[in-house]
N, C-alpha and C positions, 0 to 999 in steps of 0.2 A: 617401486616396490619389487622385491625379488620374485622370480617365478618359482612356485613351489608345487610339487606333486607329492602326494602321499602314496606309499607302497605298503601293502599289508600282506606279506607272504605267510601262508599257513603251512608249517612243516610237520610231518607225521612223526614227531618224537616229543614226548612230554615227561619222560622219566630221567634220562641220562643227562646229568649236569654237564658232562664233557661235550656231548653233542650239542646241547642247547647253547652253551657258551661258545663252542666252535663256530657255529653259524652266526651268532651275534658278532663275534670278533671279525668275521669275514665282511659283514655289512658295515660295521662301525669304522673299520680301517679303510673303507673305500672313500677316497677324497670327495668332499661335497655332500656326503650322506650323514644325516643326524638321526641316530637311533633313539626314538622317543619311548618305546615300550616293548617289553618282552613278557609275554603272559603264557606260561606253561600250564598244562592241565594233565595231571597224572592219569586220571580215569579216562579221559578222552585220548590220551597218549598223543598229544598235539600241542604245538606252541605257535602262538600268533605273535608275529613281530610287526612293529609299526615304525617306519622311518620315513624321512622327508628329504627332499633335495630338489635340484633342478631336474627337468625332464631327462636330460642326458645322464646325470649322475645317478638317478634312482634306477635306471636301466642297468647301469654298471653294478650298483649295489645289489640288486636282485640276482644278477648273474653270479656275483661273488658268493652270495649266500647259497645259491643252488649248487655251485661247484663244491662248496664245503660239504653240503648235505649228501652229495653223490659219494663222497668218501666215508661218510659217517652213518648213513641210514641204509638198512636193507629191508625193503618192503615185504620180502618173503616171510619175515618173522614178526610183522607188525600186527598188533591187536589193540583195539581201543573202542570206546563207546561212540566216538564221532565217525560219521560216514567219511570215507576217504577213497582216493583213486591212485594216489602216488606219494612219493617221498616229499616233493614240493607239491602239495595237493592243489592249492589255489593261490594265484598271485594277481590281485587286482591293482590297478593304477587309478588314483583318485585325484581330480583337480582340486587344489586348495586355494591358490592365489595367483592371479595373472596368467592362468593356464586354462585353455579350453578343453572340452571333452574330446574334440578331434585330436588334440595334441596327446591326450592320454591314450587314445586309440592307437596313435602312432607309437607311443611308448610300448604298448602291449604287443604290437606286431614286431617291433625291433627286438624286444626281449624274447618273444616266442621263437623268432628266427634264430637268434644267437644261442638260445638254450638248446634248440633242436640240433643245431650245427655243432655245438661244443660237446654235448653229452650224447648225441644221437638217440634222443628219446622222443616219443610222440607228445605233441602239444595241441590242445584244443583251445579255441577262442570262445569267450562268452561275453555277455553284456553288450555294451555298445560296440565292442570289437568284433562281435559275431555277425555274420551276414546270413545265417541259416536259422530259420524259425524253430526247427526241431532241436536245436542246441544253443538256445539263447541263455538259459539259466544254468547255474551250477547243479541243482538237483536233476535236471534233464541229462546233463553230461555224466554226472556221477552215479546215475541209476545203475544198480547192480554192483557198484563199488569195485574195488580192486579184484575181488574174487571172480567177477564176470568179465574183466577187461580183456583177457586173452581171446575169448569168443567174440566179444564186441568189435574188436579191431579187425576181425575177418569180414565184417559186414561193410559193403561199399558206402552206405550212408553214414558210417562212423569212421571214415578215413580221417586221420588227424589233419589239422590245418597246416601244421609244420611237423617235420620229422617223419620217421618210418612208421608204417602201419604194422608194427611188430611189438609183441609183448616182451618187455624188459623186466623180468621178475624182481630185480633189486630196486627198480625205480617206479615202475607202473607208468603213469602218465601225469601230465600237469595241465591244469586249467588256468588260462591267462586271460585277463580281460580289462576293460575300463568301465567304471561305474561311478555313480555318485556316492556320497558318504553313506555307509551302512553301519547300523548299531548292532553289535553282537551282545545280546542281553539275555541273562538266565534268571528265572524265578525259582526260588528254592521251595520245595514241598516236602513235608514230613509224610512220605508215603512211598509207594512202590514206583518202579520205572513205568509200569503199565498205567498206573493212575496219572502220572505226569504226562504220559503220552495221550491219554484221553483228553486232558485239558488242552494239550497242543493241537489235537485234531479239531477241537471246538473253536479255538481262536484263530488258527492260521487261515489265510485266505483260501488255500486249496481245500481245506476241510477234509472230508472223507472221500472226496471225488466230485465230479461235475454235478451230481444230483444232491450232494450234501455239502455245499460250500461253508467255510468258516465265517466268523463274524468280523474279523479285522483285515482291512485292506493292507497290502504291501507288507504282510507278515508271513514269514516262514517259521515253522516250529516242529520240534520232535521232543519226545521225552526220553530221558536216560537216568542212570543212577550214578551219583558221584561218590565213589567208594571212600575217598579220603576225607569227605565231609560227612559221610554216613547219612545222606539224604538224596532224594530225587530232585531232578531239575526239569523245568520246561525250558528247553534251549531254543532261543528265538533269534532270528535275524529280522530287524526292521529295516526294510529297504527304502522307505520314504517316511521320515519322521514328521514331515509336514502334514501327511495324511493321518498317520497313527503315531502319536507321541508315546514315549515309553511309559509314562504314568498311566495312560489308558490301558496299555498292555498289562501292566501290573494289577490294576484294578479289575480287569476282566479275569485274570488268573485267580485273584482273590475270590471273585464271585463263584467261579466254577469249583474251586477248592472247597468253599463253604458248602456247596450242594453235595459234595462227596464226603463231607465231614472230615476234611483234611486241613492241616494247619500250614499256612504259608509263612516262612521265616526269612523274609528279606529277599534280596536279589543281588546280582552282580553284573558289572559291565566288563566285557572282555575286550581288551585293547583300550582305545580312547573314545571319548564322546564329546560332541560340540557343547559349548557352554550354553547355547540356547536351549538345548534339550533339558538340561538341569534347571535352568531358570524357569522354563515353561512348567516343569513339574512343580517347582516351588510356588508359582502363581496359582496353580490348580489347588494346592492344599491351603494356600493363604485364603483364597476365595471361599473354599468349601468350609473352612474352619473359622472364617471371619477374623483372621489374624491381621496384625499390622507390622509389616517388616519392610524396611527400606533398603538396608545395606546388602550389596551383592553377596558378600561373604556369609551373612546370616541366611540369605535365601538358599545358598548352596548347602549350608549345614542342614537346613530344614529338609531339602530334597533328599539328601543323603540319609537322614534319619527316617523319613516317611517311606522311602523305598527300601530301606534296610541294606544299603550298599556296603556296609561294613561287615555283613554277616559271614562271608567266606574269607575275604581278605580285606585288609584295611584300605579304604578308598581315600587316597590322598589327592585332593583336587589339583594340586600343582603337577602331579604326575599322571592324572587321568583325563583332565579336561584339555582338549587340543589347543585352545587359544592360550591357555596359561603356559603350555609347553612352548608354543611358537613365539610368545611374547616374553620369554624369560629374560631377555636382554632388553629391558624397557628403554634404556638410553638410546638404543639403535632405532627402536620403533618410534619413540616420541622424544627427540633430543631436547626440546625446550621444556615441555610440560613435566619432564622427569627431573629437571634441575631443582636445586634448593632455592628458596626465596632470594637468598643473598646472591647466588650465582645467576639467577634469572635477571635480577636488577643490574648486576654487573654486565651481563650480556646486552641488555637494553642500552646501557650507558656507554657501551663500547663504540668505537669509530667504524661501525659496520651498518649496512642498510637493514639487516634483519638481526633480531626481531625488531619490527617497527610498530607503527600505530595500530595496524590490524591485529597483530598478536596481542598487544597490550589491551586493546578494546575487548577481545575475546576473554582474556584473563580477568579483566575488571568485571565483565558481565557474569562470569562464572562465580567469582567471589561475592558479587552482589546477590545472586540467586541463593548462594550458600548462606548468606546472612539472613535472608528471608526464611529459609528452611530452619536455621538455628533458632530464630525468634519464635517460630511456630512450634518447634519441638519443645521449647522451654515453657510453652503454654499447655501442650499436650501432656497428659499423664500427671499433671499437677492437681492435687485434690481440690485446691482452691478454684480451679477451672474445669472440674470434672464434667460439668454439663456441656462443655464445648468439645469433648473428646471425639464424638461421632463426626462433627463438622471438621475438626482438625485432621482427622484421618483422610478426608477427601482433599484438603487444601495443601497438606505437606508434600505429597508425592510429586506434583508438578514442579515445585520449587527445587526439591531435592534432585529430581531428574535433570532439570535444566542446568544446575550447577555442574553436573558431570558431562552433559551433552556438549557444553561449550568448550570444555578442555581440549578436545582434539582440534578445534579451530585455531588454537594458539599455534600449533605446528602447521596446520593446513595453510594459514595465511603466509607464513614464511616459505613454505614449499611452493606456493603459487608464485611468489616473487622470484624464487630461484628458477622455477620452470620457465618464466618469461625471459630471464637473463640468459639461460642456456639456449633458448630459441634465438635470441638476438645475436649470439656468438656463432651461430651456424654459418657455414660458407654460403656465399650468394653470388658466385661468379657466372655460372651457367644459368640458362632459363629454367632448367629442371631444379637446380639448387635454390634459385630464388622462389620458385613456386612452393617447394618443400619448406623453406624457411618461413614464408609468409603464412602457410597453413599452421606451422608449429607456433608461431607468434599469436595467431588468432585463437588457437586452442588454449594457450597459456593465458591470454588476456580474458577469455571467457571464464576460465577458472578463477582468475584473480578478482573478477567481479562477483562470481557465484559465492565465494567464501564469505565476504562481508554481508552480502545480501541475505545469506542463510542466517548469519548472526543476528541481524536486525529482526528477521521474521520470527526466529526462535524466542528472542527476548520478548517480543510483543505478545506472545501467547500467554504470559503469566500476569498481565495487568488485571484481568478479571479475578484471578486468584488473590492477588494482593488487595484488591478492593474489598474482598470478603475478610481477609486476614486483619487489615488495619483497624477496624472498629473493635475487634475482640481480642487481639493479641495482648499478652501480658504487658501491662503498662511499663514495666521495668525495661522492656525491650523496644520501646518506642523509637529511641534514637537509632537502634540497629536497623529497624525497618526503613527509617528515613535514609540512612546511608545505603541500604539495599536499593532503594528507588533511585538515588543519585548515581549509583554504580551502573544500574541498568540503563539509565538515561545516557550516560557516558558511552556505554557499549553501542547503543544505537547511533549516537552521533559519530562515534569512531567508524562504524560501518558506513554511514553516509559519506563521510569524507573520503574513505578509501574507494567507494564506488565512483564518486564524482571525479576523483583523480584518474582512475583507470578508464572511465568511459570516454575521456577525451581522445583516446587513441582508436576508438571503434569507428569503423567506416560504414557499417550497416546502420543507416539512419533510422530505420523502423525499429530495430533492436535497441538502438541507443535511446530512442524516445521512450520505449516501453520500460527499460531498466530505470531511466531517470524518473519516470512517473511512479514506478513501484517504490523506489527508495524514498522519494519525497512523501509518498503515502505512508510509509512506515514512520517517518519523522512526525507527521501529523498525528498519527495514532498514538505514538509514544508521548507527545506533548500533552494531548488531551487527557489521556488515561492517567499519566503520572501526576498531573496537576490535581486531579480529583483525589488521588491517594494521599498526596502530601497535605492537601487541605484537611482531609479526615484526621490525619495524624496530628497536625498542628492544633486542632481543636480539642484533642484529648489531653486531659490533665490528670 
């Protein structure tokens, strides 16, 4: 998988189309950089850019953007609602795929050094890149903003990490760092800037100070007025969505607004957002409202509606959810599972080792689970079987989920085979080369065993569900469930054969015995459980 770093530079210009596009052009024309989002704000007079690339390429892209900004932005004339300290105000580097935080810290230092050397401007480090406790966060460094920067730079404790301790009126200073994914999220309030700020003080972790902390962990917030939308906003940064999801932030703002007799009219995401945040919000509202929604697309629509994400600008999932942006070329991400049925069959029938039995077993299992979900859905919502609706709501999701969870294993099995073949081709002349080759083969072999083992374990989780489905499912779907069971049996047998084939090359006898016992146990479970289900179905007329 490619190594991907996300860079989210915030430039202090939100009005001029020429400036905004000029910076965007500088980034997008940098080889290896993919510009995912440009989000300007007239009232904040600020534009947030989001682009991705390899660690080396994003550093070059950020520098290209900064050099363009140096020619286009003059901080001496800048005014806006958003706090700021410089033309390129903040520039974080975020690990996305196959990249560690340490590597993003390295990106931050390389960019900060290059920026200071190229433009001769002061640069501060923050987040994981900072080594000083009094300047770890953006609010700490940006305190006093651009207007206080000249005096601040005279203080020894505020000497920049890179560049001169000099005030550059046209530029100001830049804050560069490495951090985890942050959600920039604004909640719209029909009220004043001051009222929005009161809500911000209540919810943000810092609150009103040490003696009056706020309610939500890992939340930064201020209130401002968005002139172009004629409403106030609680402007929020959620620095850890695992601790505080955005739907909780929204609900807390609703609660405070109600106490102030104010109306909340939706919210907006600035930049991009992980899919998990949207789906978690959907699950919150599904559970609270006792809804029944299976499809991801519909869950996304529900979250957009409940959070009012269309209220300021249209929220287009394919342009705002980071996974949808990164996976836009599905054929590159999942070369087999993205094929048509006809092409997949042709690929299997070709004179090549992959896709082989492991990929086919995963696909058959996926289709089998899909059949079980289909039969159950044809029972649910049918007036004739209305009394079963509550029960079906519990039984359908595991089958539906399994049908989707097994699809990635179609490609994973082929990838595991290719990994082993690549390891086998490695040079093995010197002692060091032999050691490296054997280690690579061992890792590849472990992966080749892990994929089918996972397939068998996943399939065996749904037998209890099918035992409940079989006696009550729409009798017209009896044969569909029978085929479902046979497909799932085939998937487990396919997993067994692949594990037993690969285990022969394992030299660790203890591991070999454990894996053998495990997969034989999966076969035993499958045979016993599926026999019960088939017997139930056979007796139904």
